[in-house]
C-alpha positions as CSV (number, residue, x, y, z in Angstrom):
1,X,35.8,-36.8,-29.3
2,X,33.8,-33.6,-29.8
3,X,30.2,-32.4,-30.4
4,X,28.4,-30.1,-32.8
5,X,25.3,-28.1,-31.8
6,X,23.1,-26.5,-34.5
7,X,20.9,-23.8,-33.1
8,X,17.7,-23.2,-35.0
9,X,16.3,-19.8,-33.8
10,X,12.7,-20.3,-35.1
11,X,9.5,-21.4,-33.4
12,X,5.9,-21.8,-34.6
13,X,4.7,-20.1,-31.4
14,X,6.4,-18.2,-28.6
15,X,6.3,-19.8,-25.2
16,X,5.4,-18.0,-22.0
17,X,8.9,-18.4,-20.6
18,X,10.9,-18.0,-23.9
19,X,12.8,-14.8,-24.7
20,X,14.8,-15.3,-27.9
21,X,13.1,-17.4,-30.5
22,X,11.2,-16.1,-33.5
23,X,8.1,-17.2,-35.4
24,X,9.0,-19.0,-38.6
25,X,9.2,-17.0,-41.9
26,X,10.1,-19.1,-45.0
27,X,12.3,-16.5,-46.7
28,X,14.2,-15.7,-43.5
29,X,14.6,-19.4,-42.8
30,X,16.2,-20.0,-46.2
31,X,18.7,-17.2,-45.7
32,X,19.5,-18.5,-42.2
33,X,20.1,-22.1,-43.4
34,X,22.5,-20.8,-46.2
35,X,24.4,-18.8,-43.6
36,X,24.6,-21.8,-41.2
37,X,25.9,-24.1,-44.0
38,X,28.6,-21.5,-44.6
39,X,29.6,-21.3,-41.0
40,X,29.8,-25.1,-40.8
41,X,32.3,-25.1,-43.6
42,X,34.3,-22.0,-42.5
43,X,34.9,-23.4,-39.0
44,X,36.0,-26.8,-40.0
45,X,39.4,-26.4,-38.2
46,X,37.9,-25.3,-34.8
47,X,37.7,-28.8,-33.4
48,X,41.2,-29.8,-34.5
49,X,40.0,-32.8,-36.6
50,X,38.6,-34.5,-33.6
51,X,35.9,-37.1,-34.4
52,X,32.4,-36.0,-33.8
53,X,30.4,-38.2,-31.4
54,X,27.3,-36.0,-31.3
55,X,25.3,-33.8,-33.6
56,X,22.4,-32.0,-32.0
57,X,19.7,-29.9,-33.7
58,X,18.3,-27.7,-31.0
59,X,17.0,-24.2,-30.3
60,X,13.5,-23.2,-31.3
61,X,11.8,-25.9,-33.2
62,X,14.2,-27.8,-35.4
63,X,11.5,-30.2,-36.4
64,X,9.9,-27.4,-38.6
65,X,12.9,-28.0,-41.0
66,X,11.9,-30.1,-44.0
67,X,13.8,-33.2,-45.1
68,X,15.9,-31.2,-47.6
69,X,17.0,-28.7,-44.9
70,X,18.2,-31.4,-42.5
71,X,19.8,-33.5,-45.2
72,X,21.7,-30.4,-46.5
73,X,23.0,-29.5,-43.1
74,X,24.1,-33.1,-42.3
75,X,25.8,-33.3,-45.7
76,X,27.7,-30.1,-45.0
77,X,28.8,-31.4,-41.6
78,X,30.0,-34.8,-43.1
79,X,31.9,-33.0,-45.8
80,X,33.9,-30.9,-43.3
81,X,34.2,-33.1,-40.1
82,X,35.0,-36.7,-39.3
83,X,31.9,-38.3,-37.9
84,X,32.2,-41.3,-35.5
85,X,30.4,-44.5,-36.8
86,X,28.1,-44.6,-33.7
87,X,27.5,-40.8,-33.5
88,X,24.4,-39.7,-31.7
89,X,22.3,-37.5,-33.9
90,X,19.5,-35.8,-32.0
91,X,16.7,-33.6,-33.1
92,X,14.6,-31.5,-30.7
93,X,11.0,-31.4,-31.6
94,X,7.5,-30.6,-30.3
95,X,4.7,-33.2,-30.1
96,X,2.4,-31.4,-32.5
97,X,5.1,-31.5,-35.2
98,X,5.3,-35.3,-35.3
99,X,3.3,-37.7,-37.3
100,X,4.2,-41.1,-38.7
101,X,5.4,-39.7,-42.1
102,X,7.7,-37.1,-40.4
103,X,9.1,-39.6,-37.9
104,X,9.9,-42.1,-40.6
105,X,11.6,-39.5,-42.7
106,X,13.8,-38.5,-39.7
107,X,14.9,-42.0,-39.2
108,X,15.8,-42.3,-42.9
109,X,17.8,-39.1,-42.7
110,X,20.0,-40.7,-39.9
111,X,18.4,-39.0,-36.9
112,X,18.7,-41.7,-34.2
113,X,17.6,-39.8,-31.1
114,X,14.6,-37.6,-30.4
115,X,14.3,-34.9,-27.8
116,X,10.6,-34.1,-27.4
117,X,9.6,-30.9,-25.7
118,X,6.8,-32.3,-23.6
119,X,7.2,-29.9,-20.7
120,X,4.2,-31.4,-18.9
121,X,1.5,-34.0,-19.2
122,X,-1.0,-31.7,-17.6
123,X,-3.3,-29.6,-19.8
124,X,-3.5,-26.8,-17.3
125,X,0.3,-26.5,-17.2
126,X,0.6,-26.6,-21.0
127,X,-2.0,-23.9,-21.4
128,X,-0.2,-21.7,-18.9
129,X,3.0,-22.1,-20.9
130,X,1.3,-21.3,-24.1
131,X,2.4,-24.6,-25.7
132,X,0.9,-25.7,-29.0
133,X,0.2,-29.3,-27.9
134,X,-2.0,-30.9,-25.3
135,X,-1.4,-33.9,-23.0
136,X,-2.9,-36.4,-25.4
137,X,-0.6,-35.2,-28.2
138,X,2.3,-35.4,-25.9
139,X,1.7,-39.1,-25.1
140,X,0.8,-40.0,-28.7
141,X,4.0,-38.5,-30.0
142,X,6.1,-40.9,-27.9
143,X,3.9,-43.9,-28.9
144,X,4.3,-42.9,-32.6
145,X,8.1,-42.4,-32.3
146,X,8.5,-45.8,-30.7
147,X,6.2,-47.4,-33.3
148,X,8.3,-46.2,-36.3
149,X,11.5,-47.4,-34.7
150,X,13.1,-44.8,-32.4
151,X,14.9,-46.5,-29.6
152,X,16.4,-43.5,-27.9
153,X,13.9,-40.9,-26.8
154,X,14.4,-38.1,-24.3
155,X,11.8,-35.6,-23.1
156,X,11.9,-32.3,-21.1
157,X,9.7,-31.7,-18.1
158,X,9.3,-28.5,-16.1
159,X,8.6,-28.3,-12.4
160,X,8.1,-25.4,-10.0
161,X,5.1,-24.1,-12.1
162,X,2.3,-22.0,-10.6
163,X,-0.4,-24.2,-9.1
164,X,1.8,-27.3,-9.6
165,X,1.1,-29.3,-6.4
166,X,3.3,-32.2,-5.3
167,X,0.4,-34.5,-6.3
168,X,0.2,-33.0,-9.8
169,X,3.9,-33.3,-10.2
170,X,3.8,-37.0,-9.1
171,X,1.1,-37.7,-11.7
172,X,3.3,-36.1,-14.3
173,X,6.2,-38.3,-13.4
174,X,4.0,-41.4,-13.3
175,X,2.7,-40.8,-16.8
176,X,6.3,-40.3,-18.1
177,X,7.6,-43.5,-16.5
178,X,4.7,-45.5,-17.9
179,X,5.8,-44.5,-21.4
180,X,9.1,-46.4,-21.0
181,X,11.4,-43.8,-22.5
182,X,15.2,-43.9,-22.1
183,X,16.1,-40.4,-20.9
184,X,14.6,-37.2,-19.5
185,X,15.7,-33.8,-18.5
186,X,13.7,-32.0,-15.8
187,X,14.2,-28.2,-15.2
188,X,12.9,-25.9,-12.6
189,X,11.0,-23.0,-14.1
190,X,13.1,-19.9,-14.4
191,X,11.8,-16.3,-15.0
192,X,13.8,-14.7,-17.9
193,X,13.6,-10.9,-18.2
194,X,11.3,-9.4,-20.9
195,X,9.2,-12.5,-21.2
196,X,5.4,-12.9,-20.8
197,X,6.1,-14.8,-17.6
198,X,8.2,-12.1,-16.1
199,X,5.4,-9.5,-16.7
200,X,2.9,-11.8,-15.1
201,X,5.1,-12.3,-12.0
202,X,5.9,-8.6,-11.7
203,X,2.2,-7.6,-11.9
204,X,1.4,-10.3,-9.4
205,X,-1.0,-12.0,-11.7
206,X,1.1,-15.2,-11.2
207,X,2.6,-16.5,-8.0
208,X,5.4,-19.0,-8.2
209,X,6.0,-21.8,-5.7
210,X,8.4,-21.1,-2.8
211,X,11.8,-22.7,-2.4
212,X,10.5,-25.3,0.0
213,X,7.9,-26.5,-2.6
214,X,10.5,-26.7,-5.3
215,X,12.8,-28.8,-3.1
216,X,10.0,-31.2,-2.3
217,X,9.3,-31.6,-6.0
218,X,13.1,-32.2,-6.7
219,X,13.3,-34.8,-3.9
220,X,10.3,-36.6,-5.2
221,X,11.8,-36.5,-8.7
222,X,15.0,-38.2,-7.5
223,X,13.1,-40.8,-5.5
224,X,10.7,-41.8,-8.3
225,X,13.5,-41.8,-10.9
226,X,15.6,-44.3,-8.8
227,X,12.5,-46.5,-8.4
228,X,12.2,-46.7,-12.2
229,X,15.9,-47.5,-12.9
230,X,17.0,-44.1,-14.0
231,X,20.5,-43.0,-13.2
232,X,20.8,-39.3,-12.0
233,X,24.0,-38.7,-13.9
234,X,23.8,-34.9,-13.9
235,X,21.7,-32.5,-11.8
236,X,19.2,-32.0,-14.7
237,X,19.7,-35.3,-16.6
238,X,18.4,-38.8,-15.9
239,X,19.1,-41.8,-18.2
240,X,18.7,-45.5,-18.2
241,X,22.0,-47.5,-18.3
242,X,23.6,-47.1,-21.7
243,X,21.4,-44.1,-22.6
244,X,23.3,-41.1,-21.2
245,X,23.2,-38.2,-23.7
246,X,26.6,-38.0,-25.5
247,X,25.7,-34.4,-26.3
248,X,24.9,-33.3,-22.7
249,X,27.8,-35.3,-21.4
250,X,30.3,-33.4,-23.6
251,X,29.4,-30.2,-21.7
252,X,29.6,-31.7,-18.3
253,X,32.9,-33.6,-19.1
254,X,34.5,-30.4,-20.2
255,X,34.9,-31.6,-23.8
256,X,35.1,-29.5,-27.0
257,X,32.0,-28.5,-28.8
258,X,31.2,-26.3,-31.8
259,X,28.0,-24.2,-31.9
260,X,26.5,-23.1,-35.2
261,X,23.9,-20.4,-35.7
262,X,22.7,-17.2,-33.8
263,X,23.4,-17.3,-30.0
264,X,25.3,-20.6,-30.4
265,X,28.3,-21.1,-28.1
266,X,31.5,-22.9,-28.8
267,X,34.2,-24.1,-26.4
268,X,37.6,-25.7,-26.8
269,X,38.8,-25.6,-23.2
270,X,41.1,-22.7,-23.8
271,X,38.5,-20.2,-25.1
272,X,34.8,-19.6,-25.4
273,X,33.1,-18.1,-28.4
274,X,29.5,-17.0,-28.9
275,X,27.6,-15.8,-31.9
276,X,25.4,-12.7,-31.9
277,X,21.8,-13.4,-31.0
278,X,20.4,-11.2,-33.8
279,X,19.3,-13.2,-36.8
280,X,19.9,-10.2,-39.1
281,X,23.4,-9.5,-37.7
282,X,24.3,-13.1,-37.9
283,X,23.3,-13.4,-41.6
284,X,25.0,-10.1,-42.5
285,X,28.2,-11.2,-40.7
286,X,28.4,-14.5,-42.6
287,X,27.4,-12.9,-45.9
288,X,29.8,-9.9,-45.7
289,X,32.6,-11.8,-44.0
290,X,32.5,-9.4,-41.0
291,X,32.6,-10.3,-37.3
292,X,29.5,-11.9,-36.0
293,X,30.8,-13.3,-32.7
294,X,32.8,-12.6,-29.6
295,X,35.6,-14.6,-28.1
296,X,37.0,-14.9,-24.6
297,X,40.4,-16.5,-23.9
298,X,40.0,-18.3,-20.6
299,X,42.5,-17.7,-17.8
300,X,43.8,-20.5,-15.6
301,X,41.3,-19.4,-12.9
302,X,38.4,-19.4,-15.4
303,X,39.4,-22.8,-16.7
304,X,39.4,-24.1,-13.1
305,X,36.0,-22.5,-12.4
306,X,34.7,-24.1,-15.6
307,X,36.0,-27.5,-14.6
308,X,34.4,-27.3,-11.1
309,X,31.1,-25.9,-12.3
310,X,30.5,-28.7,-14.9
311,X,32.1,-31.7,-13.2
312,X,30.5,-31.2,-9.8
313,X,27.0,-31.5,-11.3
314,X,27.7,-35.1,-12.5
315,X,28.1,-38.6,-11.0
316,X,31.8,-38.5,-12.3
317,X,32.5,-35.6,-9.9
318,X,35.5,-33.4,-9.4
319,X,38.9,-35.0,-9.3
320,X,41.1,-33.1,-6.8
321,X,44.3,-34.7,-8.3
322,X,43.4,-33.0,-11.7
323,X,43.0,-29.7,-9.9
324,X,46.4,-30.1,-8.2
325,X,48.2,-31.3,-11.4
326,X,46.6,-28.8,-13.8
327,X,46.0,-25.7,-11.7
328,X,48.7,-26.0,-9.0
329,X,49.1,-26.2,-5.3
330,X,47.6,-22.8,-4.4
331,X,44.3,-23.5,-6.3
332,X,44.2,-27.1,-4.9
333,X,44.6,-25.7,-1.3
334,X,41.8,-23.2,-2.0
335,X,39.5,-26.0,-3.3
336,X,40.1,-28.3,-0.2
337,X,39.5,-25.4,2.2
338,X,36.3,-24.2,0.6
339,X,34.8,-27.7,0.1
340,X,35.2,-28.7,3.7
341,X,32.2,-26.7,5.0
342,X,30.0,-28.5,2.5
343,X,31.5,-31.8,3.6
344,X,30.4,-31.0,7.2
345,X,26.9,-30.3,6.0
346,X,26.9,-33.7,4.2
347,X,26.2,-32.1,0.9
348,X,29.2,-33.9,-0.7
349,X,30.9,-37.3,-0.8
350,X,34.7,-37.7,-1.1
351,X,36.2,-41.0,-2.1
352,X,39.7,-41.5,-3.5
353,X,40.1,-37.8,-4.4
354,X,36.7,-37.8,-6.3
355,X,34.2,-35.3,-4.9
356,X,30.5,-35.8,-5.8
357,X,27.2,-34.3,-4.6
358,X,24.9,-36.2,-2.2
359,X,21.2,-36.3,-3.0
360,X,20.7,-33.3,-0.7
361,X,23.7,-31.5,-2.2
362,X,22.4,-31.7,-5.7
363,X,19.7,-29.1,-4.8
364,X,22.5,-26.7,-3.9
365,X,24.9,-27.5,-6.9
366,X,25.1,-23.9,-8.1
367,X,25.7,-22.5,-4.6
368,X,28.4,-25.0,-3.9
369,X,30.2,-24.4,-7.2
370,X,30.2,-20.7,-6.8
371,X,31.7,-21.0,-3.4
372,X,34.6,-23.0,-4.8
373,X,35.3,-20.5,-7.6
374,X,38.3,-18.3,-7.8
375,X,37.2,-14.7,-8.5
């Protein structure tokens, strides 16, 4: 089973922390969609005829696409790939793009999962992030989606924001749990270069929380999620039983995926490929049949690093027998040696050759993974 990711590079409004999306222009959008449809067809062999279990419309604001746009892209995918009967088809959207008519049309098109970019239920946070919606619109979008028949809804939340106290974060979480959704993805705020946020931080107009505050927020997040029957199946993903994201899970389980559009990445376990980020160069490459991507063939060491990085973040963990059988005795010995110090700190659990992170260890997932890498 494999996944397809459609990256829509357009937004209605640039966010404070966003660095690569573009405000919508109808003419450009039409050219982009033509090029994406061509790429879908031209790369039909990339996934080796595997069945598609997940189609994900993400990126900027895919919900700005009209019914015809979405229908055309889905039709092109179905013409070129074998789609599983129970495939998860997700559309990322913003609360202010959703009304009853739009939501009903999405269900009729076959969209069966919504990923709503809530980010926060606090108006102060939303204003700081330059979001187009307010907290009331955020809550109403979820109520509307449930009313028209969506039974699989996920939202994004951001923590580690300026002036976001532990109390404010707890109120955010309480509002979310009261809405009875099936999945959510929380992310710590990161400062990307050349964004409005990076300028504010550099000029000391904004002060970010320290590591201790962020760890407190993360610990509270884990505690409250467990109380509300959410399973922490990946460091940044929580789902109710039966509602883990097929799309996200394909990344963490080291499965094949195909990325369509500017900046989109593809992976087939042996190589990684990524498209140019420039909209203009992407369209020109597709139109003129010139190269619009880069490819990296992964060495055995890189494949090992990839496996450790993705697997350790999940409840399924790293299987040391897979490391021994696939990567050999030397790599296996290296892994066991490097993991031992994290075991002594009680940041990992080891049971029947499966290594997973403890609650405390999840905070240090990236540090532990990088320590295990072969460079």
